[in-house]
DRENVEX-793583 format. One record per residue: residue in one letter; x, y, z of N, C-alpha, C, O in turn. Coordinates in steps of 0.1 Angstrom, whole numbers, padded with zeros to 4 digits, always signed. Layout:
BEGIN
aXYZXYZXYZXYZ
...
REM end
This chain:
BEGIN
m-0146-0096+0136-0145-0107+0122-0152-0115+0116-0160-0123+0121
l-0150-0113+0100-0160-0115+0094-0162-0127+0089-0152-0131+0083
t-0176-0138+0090-0175-0149+0083-0168-0155+0069-0166-0146+0060
e-0166-0166+0067-0160-0164+0053-0175-0166+0042-0173-0166+0030
r-0182-0166+0045-0194-0162+0034-0198-0147+0033-0202-0141+0022
q-0197-0140+0047-0194-0127+0046-0183-0119+0037-0184-0108+0032
r-0173-0127+0036-0162-0123+0032-0164-0120+0012-0161-0112+0003
m-0170-0130+0013-0171-0134-0005-0185-0126-0007-0183-0122-0019
i-0193-0122-0006-0207-0115-0006-0199-0098-0002-0202-0087-0007
l-0189-0100+0006-0181-0080+0007-0172-0078-0011-0172-0070-0020
t-0167-0093-0009-0161-0091-0020-0164-0095-0031-0154-0098-0038
a-0177-0098-0039-0191-0095-0044-0193-0085-0048-0194-0082-0060
i-0195-0073-0038-0206-0061-0039-0192-0052-0042-0194-0042-0050
v-0182-0053-0040-0175-0039-0038-0167-0048-0059-0161-0042-0067
d-0169-0058-0059-0160-0055-0074-0175-0056-0081-0173-0052-0093
d-0185-0059-0081-0197-0052-0087-0198-0041-0091-0201-0036-0102
y-0195-0035-0076-0202-0019-0074-0185-0008-0086-0188+0002-0093
i-0170-0015-0084-0164-0010-0087-0169-0015-0105-0160-0009-0110
r-0173-0018-0112-0176-0022-0120-0185-0012-0131-0184-0007-0142
s-0192-0013-0120-0215-0006-0129-0212+0001-0118-0219-0004-0109
a-0206+0011-0112-0211+0022-0100-0224+0020-0100-0226+0031-0105
e-0234+0016-0098-0245+0008-0093-0246+0007-0086-0235+0001-0082
p-0260+0010-0069-0259-0001-0060-0257-0016-0066-0258-0018-0078
v-0255-0027-0056-0254-0040-0061-0268-0049-0051-0267-0051-0039
g-0277-0051-0059-0287-0059-0047-0282-0077-0048-0274-0082-0055
s-0293-0082-0037-0292-0095-0034-0290-0104-0045-0279-0108-0049
r-0304-0105-0053-0299-0112-0066-0293-0110-0076-0292-0120-0083
s-0284-0095-0082-0275-0096-0092-0264-0108-0086-0256-0114-0093
i-0264-0108-0071-0247-0115-0062-0251-0126-0064-0242-0133-0070
s-0265-0136-0061-0264-0145-0062-0267-0154-0075-0268-0166-0075
k-0268-0145-0086-0266-0154-0099-0248-0157-0109-0244-0161-0119
r-0240-0149-0096-0228-0149-0098-0225-0165-0099-0232-0171-0091
g-0220-0171-0105-0213-0186-0106-0204-0184-0092-0208-0193-0085
d-0194-0177-0084-0189-0179-0078-0194-0175-0056-0187-0177-0046
v-0200-0173-0057-0215-0173-0048-0222-0187-0044-0219-0195-0035
g-0229-0187-0050-0234-0204-0046-0245-0201-0036-0249-0210-0029
y-0252-0188-0034-0266-0184-0021-0273-0180-0027-0270-0172-0036
s-0288-0183-0022-0298-0176-0026-0297-0162-0020-0292-0158-0009
p-0305-0155-0030-0309-0142-0026-0315-0139-0010-0311-0129-0006
a-0321-0145-0002-0326-0146+0004-0318-0148+0016-0322-0141+0026
t-0304-0157+0020-0292-0156+0024-0288-0143+0021-0285-0136+0032
i-0286-0137+0010-0274-0126+0006-0280-0116+0010-0272-0106+0011
r-0293-0113+0013-0299-0103+0020-0295-0105+0035-0288-0098+0041
n-0301-0116+0039-0295-0112+0053-0285-0108+0058-0284-0101+0069
e-0272-0114+0048-0261-0110+0053-0252-0096+0050-0243-0091+0055
m-0261-0094+0037-0262-0077+0034-0263-0066+0046-0256-0058+0051
a-0276-0070+0047-0279-0064+0066-0274-0063+0076-0272-0053+0082
d-0267-0079+0079-0254-0076+0084-0242-0068+0087-0237-0062+0096
l-0239-0071+0075-0233-0064+0066-0234-0045+0070-0230-0042+0081
e-0237-0040+0066-0252-0026+0070-0246-0030+0080-0234-0031+0080
e-0252-0032+0090-0251-0032+0104-0236-0029+0106-0232-0019+0111
l-0227-0039+0102-0213-0035+0107-0200-0026+0103-0188-0027+0104
g-0209-0016+0098-0202-0001+0093-0197-0007+0076-0190+0001+0069
f-0200-0021+0068-0195-0023+0058-0196-0021+0047-0187-0019+0039
l-0213-0020+0043-0223-0013+0037-0229-0006+0041-0233-0006+0053
e-0234+0005+0028-0244+0015+0031-0254+0015+0018-0250+0013+0007
q-0268+0017+0021-0275+0016+0014-0282+0030+0011-0290+0034+0019
p-0280+0038+0002-0279+0047-0006-0297+0056-0007-0302+0067-0007
h-0303+0043-0008-0316+0046-0013-0323+0037-0008-0319+0026-0006
t-0342+0042-0003-0347+0027+0004-0350+0024-0008-0352+0032-0018
s-0351+0005-0005-0350-0004-0016-0340-0007-0026-0339-0017-0033
a-0333+0005-0026-0322+0000-0034-0311-0011-0027-0311-0015-0015
g-0298-0015-0039-0289-0024-0035-0280-0018-0026-0285-0008-0019
r-0270-0021-0024-0260-0018-0013-0248-0011-0018-0247-0018-0028
i-0237-0002-0020-0226+0000-0017-0214+0001-0007-0215+0004+0005
p-0203+0000-0013-0196-0004-0001-0191+0007+0008-0192+0019+0004
s-0186+0006+0022-0186+0024+0028-0169+0021+0023-0164+0013+0017
h-0164+0039+0034-0151+0035+0031-0144+0025+0041-0134+0021+0035
k-0146+0019+0055-0149+0010+0059-0147-0005+0055-0142-0014+0061
g-0153-0003+0042-0159-0022+0040-0148-0020+0025-0141-0030+0022
y-0147-0012+0020-0133-0006+0012-0119-0007+0017-0110-0011+0010
r-0117-0003+0031-0106-0003+0037-0105-0019+0040-0094-0025+0038
y-0116-0026+0043-0110-0041+0044-0110-0051+0032-0107-0063+0031
y-0115-0042+0024-0114-0050+0013-0097-0055+0009-0092-0065+0007
v-0092-0039+0011-0081-0033+0003-0069-0044+0012-0061-0052+0008
d-0073-0041+0019-0063-0050+0033-0062-0064+0038-0055-0070+0046
h-0073-0068+0031-0073-0087+0037-0085-0096+0022-0087-0108+0023
l-0092-0088+0010-0097-0091-0002-0092-0092-0011-0092-0103-0016
a-0086-0081-0015-0080-0074-0031-0071-0094-0034-0064-0102-0028
p-0074-0092-0045-0066-0102-0051-0052-0094-0057-0051-0083-0061
l-0039-0107-0058-0034-0099-0068-0036-0101-0079-0038-0112-0086
n-0035-0093-0082-0042-0089-0097-0034-0088-0107-0030-0077-0107
l-0029-0094-0115-0014-0100-0123-0019-0085-0138-0030-0081-0144
l-0005-0080-0138-0010-0069-0153-0010-0082-0164-0002-0091-0163
s-0022-0080-0175-0023-0082-0191-0005-0084-0195+0005-0078-0189
s-0004-0095-0209+0009-0090-0215+0014-0078-0218+0026-0073-0216
n+0000-0074-0225+0002-0062-0231+0007-0054-0224+0019-0050-0226
e+0000-0049-0211+0002-0042-0201+0018-0043-0199+0024-0034-0203
l+0024-0052-0194+0040-0059-0189+0046-0052-0200+0054-0042-0200
k+0039-0059-0215+0053-0053-0224+0049-0043-0228+0052-0041-0240
m+0042-0031-0221+0046-0018-0223+0050-0008-0215+0052+0004-0217
m+0052-0016-0205+0058-0004-0192+0077-0011-0194+0088-0005-0191
k+0076-0024-0198+0092-0031-0206+0096-0024-0215+0108-0021-0216
t+0085-0016-0227+0090-0009-0237+0098+0001-0230+0110+0003-0231
f+0089+0009-0222+0089+0024-0212+0105+0027-0211+0113+0034-0217
f+0109+0017-0198+0122+0019-0193+0129+0010-0200+0138+0006-0193
a+0128+0005-0214+0138+0001-0224+0142+0016-0234+0151+0017-0242
e+0137+0021-0233+0139+0033-0241+0147+0043-0235+0146+0046-0223
k+0157+0048-0246+0164+0057-0243+0159+0074-0235+0161+0084-0242
l+0153+0074-0224+0153+0087-0217+0160+0100-0217+0155+0104-0206
n+0166+0109-0220+0179+0119-0213+0178+0124-0203+0190+0126-0199
a+0170+0128-0194+0171+0127-0177+0163+0122-0169+0152+0121-0173
a+0164+0118-0157+0154+0113-0148+0147+0120-0148+0138+0114-0154
e+0143+0132-0146+0129+0137-0145+0122+0139-0157+0110+0141-0156
q+0128+0138-0174+0119+0131-0181+0116+0119-0182+0111+0115-0192
v+0118+0109-0171+0116+0091-0175+0100+0094-0160+0088+0091-0163
a+0102+0098-0147+0094+0104-0139+0082+0109-0144+0072+0105-0140
q+0081+0119-0151+0071+0125-0158+0060+0115-0168+0048+0113-0165
h+0069+0107-0181+0066+0099-0186+0061+0094-0174+0051+0100-0173
a+0064+0083-0161+0060+0074-0158+0041+0076-0154+0032+0068-0156
g+0042+0088-0149+0031+0097-0146+0018+0094-0156+0007+0090-0153
t+0026+0097-0170+0017+0099-0179+0010+0085-0185-0002+0086-0189
i+0020+0071-0187+0016+0062-0185+0005+0055-0173-0004+0048-0175
l+0009+0062-0158-0001+0054-0148-0015+0060-0154-0023+0051-0154
s-0019+0072-0159-0029+0081-0156-0035+0073-0170-0047+0071-0172
h-0024+0068-0179-0030+0062-0196-0037+0047-0192-0048+0044-0195
m-0027+0037-0184-0031+0024-0183-0044+0025-0171-0052+0016-0172
t-0048+0035-0158-0056+0036-0147-0070+0039-0154-0081+0037-0149
n-0066+0046-0168-0079+0063-0166-0083+0071-0154-0094+0075-0153
y-0072+0074-0141-0074+0075-0130-0061+0091-0133-0054+0093-0143
t-0062+0097-0124-0051+0110-0117-0041+0106-0114-0040+0103-0102
s-0028+0104-0121-0015+0099-0115-0012+0116-0111-0016+0126-0117
i-0002+0113-0097+0006+0124-0092+0024+0119-0086+0028+0109-0081
l+0028+0130-0091+0039+0124-0092+0052+0135-0086+0058+0145-0091
l+0052+0129-0073+0063+0143-0059+0079+0134-0066+0084+0123-0063
g+0082+0142-0075+0102+0138-0076+0108+0153-0073+0102+0163-0074
p+0118+0150-0070+0129+0155-0063+0139+0162-0075+0143+0153-0083
e+0142+0173-0078+0144+0188-0086+0159+0188-0081+0164+0199-0080
v+0170+0175-0077+0184+0172-0076+0191+0164-0083+0203+0161-0083
f+0181+0159-0092+0186+0152-0102+0202+0158-0110+0213+0153-0111
h+0197+0166-0111+0206+0177-0122+0214+0189-0111+0219+0199-0115
t+0213+0185-0097+0216+0199-0092+0227+0190-0079+0225+0179-0073
s+0238+0199-0077+0248+0196-0072+0248+0206-0059+0240+0214-0055
l+0259+0203-0054+0269+0212-0038+0279+0219-0043+0290+0216-0048
r+0271+0235-0043+0285+0242-0046+0291+0243-0036+0302+0237-0036
h+0288+0248-0024+0296+0253-0015+0286+0249+0002+0274+0247+0002
f+0292+0250+0012+0287+0243+0026+0291+0250+0037+0303+0247+0037
q+0289+0258+0046+0292+0261+0051+0288+0261+0072+0277+0258+0076
l+0296+0262+0077+0288+0260+0089+0296+0269+0100+0308+0268+0103
l+0282+0280+0107+0281+0291+0106+0288+0291+0127+0278+0284+0131
p+0294+0293+0135+0288+0289+0150+0274+0304+0151+0273+0313+0142
i+0268+0302+0158+0263+0312+0164+0261+0313+0178+0260+0324+0183
n+0261+0302+0187+0266+0306+0200+0273+0284+0203+0269+0275+0196
e+0281+0282+0212+0285+0270+0220+0280+0261+0217+0288+0252+0217
t+0269+0258+0214+0261+0251+0210+0259+0245+0203+0260+0233+0201
t+0253+0259+0193+0247+0263+0179+0250+0268+0169+0258+0277+0171
a+0247+0264+0158+0256+0264+0146+0245+0266+0132+0236+0257+0132
v+0245+0274+0124+0237+0273+0112+0243+0268+0097+0251+0276+0091
a+0240+0259+0093+0243+0248+0084+0235+0256+0069+0223+0257+0068
i+0246+0263+0056+0241+0271+0050+0245+0262+0040+0257+0260+0041
i+0238+0255+0027+0241+0248+0016+0236+0258+0005+0225+0264+0003
v+0248+0257-0002+0247+0263-0013+0243+0254-0027+0253+0247-0029
t+0233+0251-0039+0238+0243-0048+0240+0253-0061+0241+0265-0060
s+0242+0242-0077+0247+0244-0082+0238+0256-0091+0242+0263-0101
t+0226+0255-0085+0214+0263-0093+0212+0277-0091+0206+0286-0098
g+0222+0276-0076+0224+0288-0068+0214+0292-0056+0214+0302-0049
q+0207+0278-0055+0195+0278-0042+0201+0279-0032+0212+0273-0035
v+0203+0282-0021+0208+0285-0004+0194+0282+0000+0182+0287-0002
e+0201+0267+0010+0190+0263+0017+0200+0264+0033+0212+0261+0031
s+0196+0267+0050+0199+0269+0054+0192+0264+0069+0181+0269+0071
r+0197+0258+0076+0192+0252+0093+0203+0258+0102+0214+0263+0100
t+0191+0253+0114+0197+0252+0128+0205+0238+0129+0199+0227+0125
v+0215+0237+0135+0226+0221+0142+0229+0223+0158+0233+0233+0163
s+0226+0217+0162+0231+0217+0176+0247+0212+0176+0250+0201+0171
v+0255+0219+0182+0271+0212+0181+0275+0211+0194+0274+0221+0201
p+0279+0203+0198+0282+0198+0209+0297+0209+0217+0308+0213+0213
a+0292+0210+0227+0303+0220+0233+0319+0220+0236+0328+0228+0238
e+0317+0203+0232+0335+0201+0232+0343+0203+0219+0355+0201+0217
v+0331+0207+0208+0340+0205+0195+0344+0223+0193+0334+0230+0192
s+0352+0225+0193+0360+0237+0188+0358+0243+0174+0358+0235+0164
v+0358+0258+0173+0353+0268+0166+0366+0256+0152+0362+0253+0141
s+0375+0254+0155+0381+0252+0144+0385+0237+0137+0390+0234+0127
e+0379+0227+0151+0373+0216+0139+0362+0220+0133+0362+0215+0122
m+0355+0225+0135+0342+0228+0126+0350+0236+0109+0346+0232+0098
e+0359+0244+0110+0362+0249+0098+0372+0242+0095+0380+0248+0087
r+0376+0231+0097+0386+0221+0092+0382+0213+0085+0390+0210+0076
v+0366+0205+0087+0357+0195+0087+0352+0204+0071+0352+0198+0060
v+0347+0220+0072+0341+0223+0064+0351+0220+0053+0346+0212+0044
n+0365+0225+0050+0369+0230+0043+0374+0209+0040+0382+0208+0031
l+0371+0201+0045+0374+0193+0034+0362+0184+0030+0362+0177+0021
l+0351+0186+0038+0335+0184+0025+0334+0191+0015+0327+0186+0006
n+0341+0206+0015+0340+0213+0004+0350+0212-0004+0349+0219-0014
r+0356+0207-0003+0372+0201-0012+0368+0191-0020+0371+0190-0032
k+0361+0178-0010+0360+0163-0012+0346+0164-0022+0348+0158-0032
l+0333+0172-0020+0320+0170-0024+0315+0178-0028+0303+0177-0026
a+0321+0189-0036+0316+0197-0042+0317+0195-0053+0327+0193-0058
g+0303+0196-0060+0300+0187-0078+0290+0175-0071+0279+0171-0077
v+0293+0171-0060+0284+0156-0057+0269+0159-0060+0266+0169-0053
p+0261+0158-0066+0247+0153-0069+0243+0156-0050+0250+0152-0041
i+0231+0164-0048+0225+0165-0035+0214+0152-0030+0210+0152-0019
y+0209+0143-0041+0209+0133-0030+0217+0126-0028+0215+0118-0019
k+0228+0125-0032+0240+0117-0028+0248+0121-0018+0258+0115-0014
l+0245+0133-0013+0259+0144-0004+0262+0131+0006+0272+0124+0007
k+0244+0129+0015+0250+0115+0030+0253+0110+0027+0263+0106+0032
t+0248+0100+0011+0261+0086+0011+0273+0093+0012+0278+0092+0023
a+0279+0100+0004+0287+0107+0000+0299+0114+0007+0310+0117+0004
l+0290+0117+0022+0294+0120+0034+0304+0106+0041+0313+0107+0049
y+0299+0097+0037+0300+0090+0049+0313+0077+0045+0320+0070+0052
n+0312+0077+0026+0317+0065+0024+0332+0074+0016+0341+0067+0011
e+0333+0088+0016+0339+0094+0009+0350+0101+0018+0362+0099+0018
i+0343+0111+0027+0352+0118+0037+0352+0114+0053+0356+0122+0061
g+0347+0102+0057+0342+0097+0070+0353+0090+0074+0353+0087+0086
q+0368+0083+0066+0375+0081+0070+0383+0091+0073+0388+0094+0084
e+0385+0097+0061+0399+0110+0063+0393+0117+0076+0402+0118+0084
m+0383+0121+0080+0377+0132+0093+0380+0121+0104+0383+0126+0115
q+0380+0103+0103+0379+0102+0116+0399+0101+0116+0403+0097+0127
r+0406+0102+0109+0420+0106+0111+0426+0113+0116+0436+0113+0123
y+0418+0126+0109+0420+0144+0112+0412+0148+0122+0412+0158+0129
v+0407+0141+0122+0394+0154+0134+0394+0147+0150+0392+0135+0151
e+0396+0151+0157+0393+0148+0168+0376+0143+0170+0371+0132+0165
h+0372+0148+0174+0357+0151+0179+0350+0142+0168+0339+0146+0166
f+0353+0129+0159+0349+0127+0145+0334+0123+0147+0326+0130+0141
e+0329+0111+0156+0314+0112+0158+0307+0121+0164+0295+0119+0164
e+0310+0131+0170+0302+0144+0174+0301+0150+0160+0291+0148+0153
l+0310+0157+0157+0307+0163+0140+0303+0154+0130+0299+0159+0119
m+0303+0143+0131+0292+0130+0117+0280+0136+0118+0274+0142+0109
k+0275+0134+0134+0261+0142+0137+0256+0151+0133+0245+0151+0128
v+0267+0166+0136+0265+0170+0131+0257+0176+0116+0248+0182+0112
l+0270+0169+0112+0272+0171+0097+0259+0159+0089+0255+0160+0078
d+0257+0153+0096+0241+0141+0093+0228+0149+0096+0217+0145+0093
e+0228+0159+0102+0221+0170+0108+0216+0179+0098+0205+0182+0093
a+0230+0184+0096+0229+0195+0085+0227+0194+0071+0224+0204+0064
l+0229+0181+0067+0225+0172+0051+0212+0169+0051+0206+0169+0040
e+0207+0166+0063+0194+0164+0061+0182+0171+0052+0174+0166+0044
g+0183+0183+0054+0173+0192+0045+0181+0198+0027+0178+0206+0018
g+0191+0186+0030+0197+0193+0016+0189+0184+0003+0193+0183-0008
s+0181+0179+0006+0176+0168-0006+0158+0177-0010+0152+0173-0020
d+0154+0186-0001+0142+0183+0000+0132+0186-0012+0120+0182-0013
g+0140+0197-0025+0132+0203-0032+0130+0192-0036+0138+0183-0035
q+0112+0191-0048+0105+0188-0050+0099+0195-0062+0099+0207-0062
r+0095+0188-0070+0086+0190-0078+0073+0180-0080+0073+0168-0078
l+0063+0186-0086+0049+0179-0087+0048+0180-0100+0054+0189-0106
f+0040+0171-0106+0037+0161-0120+0023+0160-0118+0018+0155-0107
l+0016+0165-0128+0003+0155-0128-0005+0152-0143-0004+0158-0154
s-0012+0144-0139-0011+0132-0155-0029+0128-0155-0033+0120-0146
g-0037+0134-0164-0052+0128-0163-0057+0135-0152-0064+0129-0143
t-0055+0146-0153-0066+0157-0142-0080+0153-0145-0089+0148-0137
t-0080+0156-0158-0097+0152-0166-0101+0139-0167-0111+0138-0175
n-0096+0130-0163-0100+0120-0158-0109+0121-0151-0119+0115-0155
m-0110+0128-0139-0122+0128-0126-0132+0132-0136-0142+0129-0130
l-0136+0137-0147-0149+0147-0151-0154+0131-0159-0165+0133-0164
n-0148+0114-0162-0154+0102-0166-0160+0094-0155-0166+0084-0157
q-0159+0101-0138-0159+0091-0135-0177+0092-0131-0181+0103-0135
p-0189+0083-0123-0201+0083-0129-0201+0098-0110-0208+0107-0106
e-0191+0093-0105-0196+0097-0093-0191+0117-0091-0192+0123-0081
f-0187+0121-0101-0183+0131-0107-0191+0143-0112-0191+0155-0111
r-0200+0130-0118-0210+0144-0124-0212+0151-0115-0215+0162-0121
d-0212+0155-0100-0218+0167-0099-0208+0182-0099-0199+0184-0090
v-0209+0187-0106-0203+0203-0114-0189+0205-0100-0177+0205-0102
d-0199+0207-0083-0192+0215-0072-0182+0202-0070-0170+0202-0073
k-0187+0194-0067-0178+0179-0062-0162+0180-0071-0150+0181-0068
v-0167+0181-0083-0153+0176-0090-0146+0188-0093-0136+0187-0099
k-0153+0204-0088-0147+0212-0091-0135+0217-0078-0124+0222-0078
s-0142+0211-0067-0133+0213-0055-0116+0207-0057-0105+0212-0055
i-0122+0190-0064-0104+0185-0066-0101+0193-0074-0091+0200-0073
l-0109+0194-0083-0092+0199-0099-0087+0219-0090-0078+0226-0092
d-0101+0219-0082-0088+0238-0073-0078+0235-0064-0070+0243-0059
l-0081+0217-0061-0067+0215-0051-0056+0213-0057-0045+0217-0053
f-0060+0203-0074-0049+0203-0079-0037+0213-0081-0025+0212-0080
e-0049+0228-0085-0039+0235-0088-0031+0246-0074-0026+0257-0076
e-0031+0240-0060-0027+0242-0049-0016+0237-0043-0016+0234-0031
t-0001+0236-0053+0004+0228-0055+0011+0219-0039+0015+0208-0036
p+0010+0236-0034+0022+0231-0015+0012+0222-0013+0016+0211-0008
t-0003+0223-0016-0013+0216-0005-0010+0202-0009-0006+0194-0001
l-0013+0199-0024-0007+0188-0026+0001+0176-0028+0001+0164-0031
m+0015+0191-0023+0028+0183-0021+0030+0177-0007+0038+0168-0004
r+0018+0184+0003+0021+0175+0018+0013+0168+0017+0018+0158+0022
m+0000+0164+0013-0007+0155+0010-0003+0140+0004-0009+0129+0007
m+0005+0142-0001+0017+0134-0012+0025+0126-0006+0027+0114-0008
a+0030+0137+0006+0046+0134+0012+0039+0122+0023+0042+0110+0023
a+0029+0129+0033+0019+0121+0040+0014+0113+0038+0008+0109+0048
a+0013+0105+0026+0006+0095+0024+0016+0087+0020+0011+0076+0019
s+0028+0086+0016+0041+0082+0012+0044+0078+0028+0045+0066+0026
s+0045+0079+0039+0051+0085+0051+0057+0068+0053+0067+0063+0058
g+0045+0060+0046+0049+0043+0052+0062+0034+0042+0070+0039+0035
t+0060+0024+0043+0070+0018+0032+0060+0005+0019+0053-0004+0023
g+0063+0009+0008+0055+0000+0001+0045+0007-0001+0045+0019+0000
i+0035-0001-0005+0020+0001-0011+0016+0011-0002+0023+0012+0008
q+0007+0019-0003+0003+0029+0010-0011+0033+0002-0012+0040-0009
v-0023+0029+0009-0034+0030+0001-0044+0041+0014-0049+0036+0024
r-0045+0050+0012-0057+0060+0018-0071+0060+0014-0071+0061+0002
i-0082+0058+0019-0098+0058+0013-0106+0069+0018-0109+0069+0030
g-0109+0078+0010-0124+0085+0013-0116+0091+0023-0104+0091+0021
t-0122+0097+0038-0115+0106+0048-0107+0102+0054-0104+0110+0063
e-0099+0092+0054-0086+0092+0053-0073+0102+0048-0063+0105+0054
n-0075+0106+0038-0071+0119+0033-0070+0124+0042-0076+0123+0053
d-0059+0135+0037-0058+0151+0045-0067+0162+0041-0067+0171+0049
h-0074+0162+0031-0085+0173+0025-0098+0168+0024-0101+0156+0023
e-0108+0181+0025-0118+0174+0026-0123+0174+0010-0134+0168+0007
a-0116+0180+0000-0121+0183-0014-0119+0162-0015-0129+0156-0018
f-0104+0153-0012-0104+0138-0016-0119+0126-0007-0120+0114-0008
a-0126+0135-0001-0136+0122+0011-0138+0114-0003-0136+0102-0004
n-0143+0120-0012-0143+0110-0019-0141+0100-0029-0148+0092-0036
c-0125+0103-0027-0114+0098-0033-0107+0091-0026-0104+0093-0014
s-0101+0082-0035-0089+0068-0026-0074+0077-0030-0075+0081-0041
l-0062+0081-0025-0051+0073-0030-0040+0067-0027-0036+0067-0016
i-0035+0063-0036-0025+0048-0040-0013+0058-0043-0013+0068-0051
t-0005+0053-0033+0014+0058-0034+0019+0043-0035+0015+0031-0034
a+0032+0051-0039+0045+0045-0038+0054+0048-0040+0055+0049-0052
t+0067+0050-0030+0079+0055-0030+0087+0048-0044+0084+0038-0051
y+0097+0057-0045+0110+0054-0055+0118+0061-0054+0117+0073-0052
a+0132+0052-0054+0148+0057-0046+0152+0053-0057+0147+0046-0066
i+0164+0061-0055+0181+0060-0066+0193+0056-0045+0194+0060-0033
e+0197+0045-0056+0210+0037-0049+0202+0041-0035+0206+0051-0028
g+0194+0035-0031+0187+0025-0015+0182+0039-0009+0180+0039+0003
e+0179+0052-0017+0173+0062-0011+0167+0065-0017+0169+0069-0028
a+0150+0067-0009+0142+0065-0013+0140+0089-0016+0143+0098-0008
v+0134+0089-0031+0134+0101-0036+0125+0105-0041+0128+0115-0048
g+0113+0101-0041+0100+0104-0046+0091+0095-0043+0092+0085-0037
t+0078+0102-0047+0064+0093-0045+0055+0096-0059+0052+0106-0065
i+0052+0081-0060+0043+0080-0078+0027+0075-0071+0023+0064-0068
g+0017+0091-0072+0005+0080-0067-0005+0082-0080-0003+0088-0090
i-0017+0073-0074-0028+0069-0086-0045+0081-0076-0051+0078-0065
l-0046+0088-0081-0059+0092-0076-0075+0091-0082-0080+0098-0091
g-0081+0082-0077-0095+0080-0078-0110+0080-0075-0111+0088-0066
p-0117+0076-0076-0126+0072-0071-0126+0067-0059-0118+0058-0060
t-0132+0066-0045-0130+0049-0041-0136+0043-0042-0136+0035-0032
r-0145+0040-0053-0145+0028-0061-0140+0026-0071-0146+0024-0082
m-0123+0025-0068-0113+0020-0075-0109+0009-0078-0110+0000-0070
e-0104+0005-0093-0102-0012-0092-0088-0009-0082-0077-0005-0086
y-0094-0012-0069-0081-0018-0058-0070-0027-0061-0058-0021-0061
a-0071-0038-0064-0062-0047-0068-0054-0046-0084-0044-0052-0086
r-0062-0037-0095-0050-0036-0103-0043-0026-0104-0034-0024-0113
v-0046-0016-0096-0043-0002-0094-0028-0005-0086-0017+0001-0087
i-0030-0014-0081-0022-0016-0066-0006-0023-0076+0005-0018-0078
g-0010-0035-0079-0004-0045-0090+0009-0034-0098+0021-0035-0098
i-0002-0019-0106+0004-0016-0119+0018-0006-0110+0029-0005-0114
l+0013+0001-0098+0020+0012-0084+0030+0003-0085+0040+0008-0090
d+0033-0011-0080+0039-0017-0079+0052-0022-0081+0062-0023-0074
i+0045-0025-0099+0060-0027-0107+0065-0016-0114+0076-0017-0118
l+0057-0005-0116+0064+0007-0120+0073+0014-0111+0083+0020-0116
s+0070+0014-0095+0082+0017-0085+0095+0013-0085+0106+0017-0084
k+0087-0002-0087+0102-0007-0088+0112-0005-0097+0123-0004-0094
n+0105-0003-0112+0113-0006-0122+0115+0008-0124+0124+0010-0131
l+0109+0018-0120+0116+0032-0116+0125+0040-0110+0131+0050-0110
t+0123+0025-0100+0142+0026-0089+0151+0020-0093+0162+0021-0088
k+0149+0012-0105+0157+0002-0110+0166+0012-0118+0178+0016-0117
f+0157+0016-0126+0162+0027-0142+0171+0040-0134+0183+0040-0139
l+0169+0048-0125+0177+0058-0119+0184+0052-0109+0189+0060-0101
s+0185+0041-0107+0196+0037-0103+0207+0029-0107+0214+0023-0099
r+0209+0029-0123+0216+0022-0128+0225+0035-0138+0222+0046-0141
p+0235+0027-0141+0243+0045-0153+0239+0042-0165+0235+0034-0173
h+0240+0060-0162+0237+0062-0173+0242+0073-0182+0238+0074-0193
REM end
């Protein structure tokens, strides 16, 4: 546990390094009006913070910079709630007040706004299901306890998965349920299928199907993979070139090359947003060595209470964490409200 003085000095070092991209010395910290300690005292505390792993000294006789551990502690315990300026709030309010034609268009433009406001790279993982609906559903028995669920979408995409079927459920019951589902849910958007399953045909199934609960579990499992179509949108990819950390051509090339590997980037975004709320991955906490000197901050957005996409900001570990977190929080919540309202 850090002392209050160590916390204050670590905060000052992170803030100064974010602003300057230069190692921070004890004398510059002592000149800050919010610190109030002598250079000698600050030097001693900086040495202790370095020994604890919160700071690093890139060159002999130079100042210190935050380590990944230092950034993590800052994000988890020290970063202030950074309210946006009135102009930035007005920009986002105006954006969501505009009449945009498609939800996918909104998502793309939200990413553009993020990269513009932060001067970092925005990455948005969004569903391809806003305008994709169910055309046909089939449940084909393989044996007494296994079946293949097949979903055909309005775009002609076919998805299949193997599901477990309780032995007591008969083939005739499965056929009855499949017919009911196709009659009631054909034309329903893919991302609404599971909600519609319970709201629109659940009660009817309960009246006419003997093994209702067992079949609902089968359908729930079958439709689990029915909304996984994703698209990736990038904005501000060349912003990386403006960061002092990435003047090394080889270092930035590995990042730009990864931007071209869509499946890898999609997996990283999905993993980074596996929790709730704002997620922050710093340096080597990311799942790819190309991002070892980067931080990825993500937030999910939802439609009618169901998370359907992820929006994130990628920048150097020397990132304006508090401000980026504030922007992402507001934008993701507004995106959820916009996508969930009737259009």
